[in-house]
N, C-alpha and C positions, 0 to 999 in steps of 0.2 A: 265582588262588584267592581265596576269600572271606577277609575279615579274621579271622573266627573260626577258620577252618582254619589260617591262618598263625600267629595268636597262640598257639594251644594246641599247635601242632606244635613251635614253637621254645621256648616258655616252660613248657609243661605246663599242666594244668588247675588245679592247686593247688600251685604251688611255694612256696618260702620267701617270696619277695617278695609273692605274692598273700596269703599268710597274715598277714604283717605289716601290709599295707595294709588288709586286711579288718578285722582287729581294731582298728586305729586308728579307722576310720570307725564302728565299732560302739559304742565307748565313749561318744560324745556322746549316743547314744540313751537311755542311763541317765538323764541329766539331763532329757531330753525327757519320758520316762515319769514322772519325779517331778513335774515341773511340771504335767503333764496332770491329775493327780488330787490335787495337794497341797492344793487348797482345801478338800477334804473333811476334812482334819485341821487346817488352819489355822483353819477355822470350825467345829470340832467343837462340837456343842451341849453346854452345861454347865447343871447345875441352877441355877435363879435364883428370886428372889421379888421382889415389889414393894418398892421402897424407900419408907420412911416419909418424911414431909416433913423430919424432923430427921436423916435418914441420907444418906450418899453411897455411891458405888460401892464405896468401900473399907471400908464397914462390915462387921462380921463376919457371916458366913452361918451360921446355926444348923444343926447337923448331927443334931439329934434327930429321927429320921424320924417319930416319933409326932406331933410338932408339925405336920409338913407335911401331915398328913391334914386339917388345919383349912383351910377355904377362905375365911376371912374374918378380920376383926380380933377378937381375944378377949383377955381378961385371963388371968392364970395359973390362975384357977379355972375357966376355960372359959366365962365369961360374955361375951356379945357386947358390943362397944363400937364407937363410931363412929371414923372416921378422925381426927377432931379430938381425941378423948379419948386416942387411942393415943400422943400426944406425951408423956404422963405415963410415969414410970418403971413398969415392970412390965406394960406393954401391948405386944403385938406383933401385926403383921399378916403374913400369909403369902400366897404366890402362889396365886391361884385359877385355874380352868380358863379363865376369860374374860379373864385378864390385867387385871383391874380391882379397884379398891378403892372402896367406896361408890358403885358404878355408873360410875366414871370410869376410863378406861384409864391405867395407870401410865406416868409419863413416864420414870422411871429404875428400874433394878433393882439388886439386890444379888446377886452371883454367888458360886457355890461354887468356891473355889480349892484344894480338897483334892486334886483330881486334875489339873486343867488350870490352869496358872499364869495364862495370858493368851490368850484366844481372840479372834479377829476378831468373833465374836458379841458379846462384851462391848465391844470397841473401838467398834463402830458400832451397838450396841443392836439387833442383828438378831434380834428376838424378836417374838412376838405378831403384830400386823398387819404388821410389817416382815419377817416370815419369808421372804417371796418374794425379798428382796434376795440371800439366799444362793444361790438358783437363778439369779438374774440374772447374778451374777458368773461362775459357771461357764459359763453359756450364752454369755457374751462370749468366753470362751476358744474355744469351738467355732465361733463365728462368725468369729473371727480365723483359725482353722484352715481354714475353708471358703474364705476369701478367699486365704489363703496358698497353698492347693493350686493355685488358678488362676494366681496371679502367679508363684510359684516354678517351677511346671510349665513355663510359657512361657520364663522367664528361663534355666532349666537348659538348654534347647535352643538358646538364642540366645547367651548369654555364657559358658556352660560350667558344669560341675558344681561345680568347686572354688570359683569366685567366689560362687555361690549359697550353698554350704556355709558359707563364711567370713562372708558377710553375715548369714546366719541365726544363726550362733553369736554374732556381735557384738550383734545385735538381742536375742537371748535374754538375754545377760549384762546389757545395758542395762536391759531391762524387769524382769529378775529382781532387780536391786538397787533399782530404783525402787519396787517394791511393798513394800519393807521399811518405808519411812517415810512413805508417802502419808497425808495427813490425812483424806481422805474415801473412802467406799466406792466411789463412782463413778470416782474416779481409779484406785483399785485395780483395778476392773473394766476400765478402759481399758488399763492396762498388762498385765492378764491377757489381753486381746485381742491385745496385741503378742506375748506369749508363745505364744499359739495360732497367730498368724501365722507365727512362726518354726518351729513344729512340723514342717510338711511340708518346709521348707527344709533341715532337719537330718535328720529320720528318713527321708523318702522319697528324698532325694538320697543318703543313706548306703546305702540299699537298692540304688539304681541303681548307685552306684559299686561296691558289693560284687558285684553280679551281673555287672557288666561285666568284673570282674577274673577271676572263676573260670569254669571250663568247665561245660558243660551237666550233666555228671555230678554236680557238687557244688552246683548252684544250689538244689536243694531243701533240702540241708543248710544252705546259707548262709542261706536264709530262716528256718529253724528257729533257727539261732544268733542271728540278728538279733532274732527274737521273744523268745529267752531273755534277751538283754540288756535288752529292754524290760521283761520280767517282773522282772529283777533290780533295775531302778530302783524299781518299786513295792515290792518287798521292803525295799530300803534305806530308802525313804521311811517305811515302817511302823516300822522299827527306830528311825530318827531321831525320828519323831513320838512314839514311846513314851517316849523320854527327854527330848526337847525340847518342852515343852508351852507355850512362848511362841511364838505364831505368827510374830513378827518374827525371832526367832533361828532358827526352823525354815526360813524363807525364805532367810536368810543361809546356813544349812548346805547348802541345795539349790544355790544359784547360785554360791557361792564356788569350788567345784572346776571350774566351767565355764571359768574364766579360763585354765586350763591349755590348753584347746582352741584358744586363739588362736594357739598355736604351730603349729597345723596349716597355717598359711599357708606354713610352710617344710617341714613334714614330709609333707604329703599333696600329691601332684602332681595335675595336671589329668587327666581321663579320656583315656587314649590313644585309645580308641574314638571319643570325641567329636571329638578333634583330627583324626582321620582323616576323619570325615564332613565336617569343615570344610576338608579338603585342606591342613592345616597339618602336613605330613609331617615336617619337620625337628624341630619341637617334640615330636611323637609319638615320633620316633626317639630323641631324647635320653632320654625317659622309659623307653622299652622297652629301650634299651641298658643302662641302669642296672638294670632288672629282670632282664635276661638275666645280667648280672654277678653279681647276688645269687643267682640260681638256678643259677649255674655253667653257663650256656648261652651260645651265640654266635649273633648274628643276622646274616643276609646284608646286604651293602651295598645301599643303595637298595631295600630290601625292598618298598616301596610300589609299585614298578613291576610287581611280581608280582600285585598285587591286581586283581580283576575291574574292568572298566570300569563306568561308571555308566549303561549303557543301560537297565537295569531302572528306575533312578530316573526317567529321562526318560519311560519308558513309563507309570509310575505318575502322573507329573505331567500326562499327557495324558488320563487317565481321568476319569470323572465324579466330581465332588465330592459327598459325602454329608452329610446334615444330620440333626439330631435327629429330625425327623418321619419320616425314612426307616425308623426303627425300628418304626413303626406302620403302614406301608403294606401289608405282606403278613402273612398270618395266623400262620404259624409264628414268624416273627421277632417279631411283635407279642406273641404269647403269652409268649415267652421274656423279652422286655423287661419286660412287666408283672409277671411273677413275680420277676424279678431286682430290680425297683424296690421290691418288697415285702420281699424277703429282706435286702437291705442295711440299711435303717433298723432292722429288727427285731434283727439281730445287733449293730448298733452300740448300740441302746437297751439291750438286755439286758446286754451286756458292760460298758458304762460305768455302767449303773444299779447293777450288783453291785459294780463297782470303787469307786464313790462312796459306796455305802451297804452295806458288807460285813456289817454287823450287822443288816440289815433282817430276816433270818430269826431273829435272836436272837444272844446272845453279846456279847463285848466288841469294840468297834470296832477297837482296835489289834491284838488277837490275831487277829481275823478277817482284818484287812488283811494280816497276814503270811501266813496260810494261803492266802488267795485269790490272792496274788501267786505263791507257790511252786507252786501247782497248775497254773499256766499252762505250766510247762516240761514235765511229763508229758503235758499236753493236746496240746502241739505235737509231742512225740515220737510219740504215738499216731497223729496225723494223718500224720506222716512215714512211719510204718510201713504204714499201711492204705490211703492214698489211691491208690497204684499197685497195690494187691492186690484190694481189694473194690470200688473205684470211687469216683468223686467224689460221685455222687448219694447213695449209701448213707452215706458219711461225713458229708455236709452234713445230710441229713435226720435221721440218727441223732443227731447232736449237738444239733439243735433239739429232737428228742423227749426226749432225756435231760435237757436243761436245763429244759424245760417240765414234765416229770413230777416232777423234784426240787422245783421251786417249788410245784407243786400239792400234793405230799405234805406239804410244810411247812405249807401253808395248812390242810389237813384235820387235821393233827395238833394244830394250835393250841398251847395252853399245855402240852400233854403233851410237846412237843419240848424235850428238855433242851439246855443249851448245847453239849454235845458233839455231839448229833444235829444241831443247827442248823448247827454248823461243818462237819460232814460234808456236809450237804445243800448248803450254799452253795459248798463246795469242788468238789463234783461238778458243780453247775450252772455254776460259773465255768470249770472245766476243759473242760466240753463246749462252752460257747459260745466259748471261746478257740480250740478246735479248729475250730469252724465258721468263725470269722473268718479263720483261716489257710487253710482249705480253699477258702473262697469266692473267695479271691484267685487260686487255681489254676483253679477251676471256671468262674467267670464269663467270663473271656476266651475260653474254649473254646466258649462258647454263641453267640458272635457272629462274623460273618464279618470277614475282615481289613479290608475296605473301610470298615467302620463300627465296628470294635472299639474304637478309642481314644475315639470319641464315646460309645459305650455305657458304657465303664468310667468315663469322666469323669462321666457322669450318675449312675452307681451311687455313686461316691464323694461327689458333692454331696448326694444324697438320704440317704446314710448319716449325714451331719452333722446332718440333721433329726432322726434317731433319737437322736443324742448330745445335742442340745439338749433334746429331750423328756425324756431320762433325767435331765438336770439338774433340771428342775422336778419330776419325779416323785419322785426319790430324795432331793433336798435340801429340798424344800418340802412336797409333798403328803403324803409319808410322815410327816413331823414333825407336820403339822397334823391329819391325818385317820386315820393308822394304816397299818401295813405292808400290809394287804390291798389297798390301792389301787396298790401296786407289784407284789406277788407275783402276784395273779390276772391282771391285764392282761399282764404279762410271760409268764406261763405260757401263756395262750391264744394270744398272738401267736407264741410259739416253736413250739407244737404246730401251729398253722395253717401256719407257714412250712415245717415238716417235711412236712405233707400236700401242700402245693403243690409242693414239690420232687419228691416221689415221683410225683405224678399228672401233672404238666405239663412236667417237664424231662427231657431225654434223658440217657443215660449217655455221657460223652465220653472215658472212659479208653481209650487205644489207638486213638482215631479221629483221622484227619488233620484239621487245622484247616480249616474252610471259608474259602474266599477271597472268594466272592461271595454276595449275598443269594439268588441262584438256587440255589446249592448247599444253603443252609439250607432252602429251600422244597422241595428234592427234585425240582426240575424242570430237567432238563438239556436239554430240547428247545425250551422256550419261554423267552424272555427275561423272567423275572418282574420284573426290576428296571425294565424299561421300561414295564410295564403301568400304565395310568392308569385311574381309575374311569370307566366308560362308562355312559351312560344306558340304562335298560331298553328292550329292543327289542320292539316290538309286531309282530303279524303284518303290519299294513299297512306299517310302516316297513321290515320285512324285504323285502317284495315290492317296495317302491320302490327299495331299495338294489340288489336283484337286477336290476331293470329298468335302472337307471343303469349297472351294470357291463356289461350286455349292449350298451347303446348305445355305451359307451366302446370295447368290444371290436370292434364293427362299424365 
């Protein structure tokens, strides 16, 4: 019998042991989620003005809003004065739209501490012409995540899931404490890249361990629960950020609980499924015997002797190896690949763009952050209920359309959108795009044949990071510098375009058997599409010559 059949026959698909282990590996994803978007609160923009030569960063920031309508140096009577005259008592200068005083860019600024005690923006003067630093730091996280996906993906199959899990947790803790006291923004960005590098080592491995523990009947629910833990992390971050407005203490609050997860070295065992693939049956038996005891079951002695032989593995090893360019050799597969390579960066861009800038549509950043985190859970539940009823294509395209239309509606409403309306719009958009993110993980693997599925999904994941990096610059820099229209309109157009492409060019895969070969995808059962090569155009003369040669050969 196959390992799946043996495992769930004797242990059940979701016994007590599976529930305990699944919850254990889900908890670290809360910290991963918090680190992923914590920079948006650690570097929350605060009101500031140019500091006078006689002032320091600690100088009081005036809170009379009427005074801040003045864009230059004036006395209390409103008469213009020069920067040199402003040294005298009774003269004040105020931040202007060009970040300049007397034509020169300000070197230092005075910040408003009435709401935010200490932001990274103030720590490293991330204002005016240095505003792109904020986006650079977040982009480093996603670059680290991109590299980590490749490294930990390979390590997970070679050294085991547990070792990768523990290594990633240790790296996350180290980098998490390091960012608290670094003196420069580029060191902060470097350690943020380390946090991003650890992201797939924790989150993806947790998903893998979780899905390997539970039976097929519960895997969809397991994916939703994992997503709910990720959403819970963003909610917890918003609550902590609301009360902890010093970015250093916020970072400490995020990373400190992660120390507990070092105990997983003793609490979480290696994946029994991985051990079986490595033929380490005695180690797998020790783990599964304990699981059976917890579940009140009994395993047969030397159960591994009942498992199927590895003839299938040897057959696969003798087949042709496929590469990235094979995705583009045949028309149907090429069309699916190109559409998928558009859908993934769009969903990543919109998801992280809204997560990093939840108040782009209006409202308070902390309140919006809480709501856009909470709305992910119903978004995941809707997908769980609909994806096997109405189909993958409808769910994916519908989510794109809904997110795009909400963003467009906010744009056309303009200033007439009240904070409540803005919150509702951003919640619906975030819930819809969260649903797409969940559904696309189910839909995309079904679009590609088994022989090249891993390659295709790896490419999709890599390209999705490009969308996340773009979201960093759009939401954390361009919006601040030029206005929300440069985020809302592009996101809306891309989302609606993705929905149209899904409906027009991708098939429905619900209830369909997975294609094993490229030939099956192309719908050609009689001719080996996979072995076709590009041939030169055949003229009448060349055809006659070929026919003559065949006749001579036959005779």
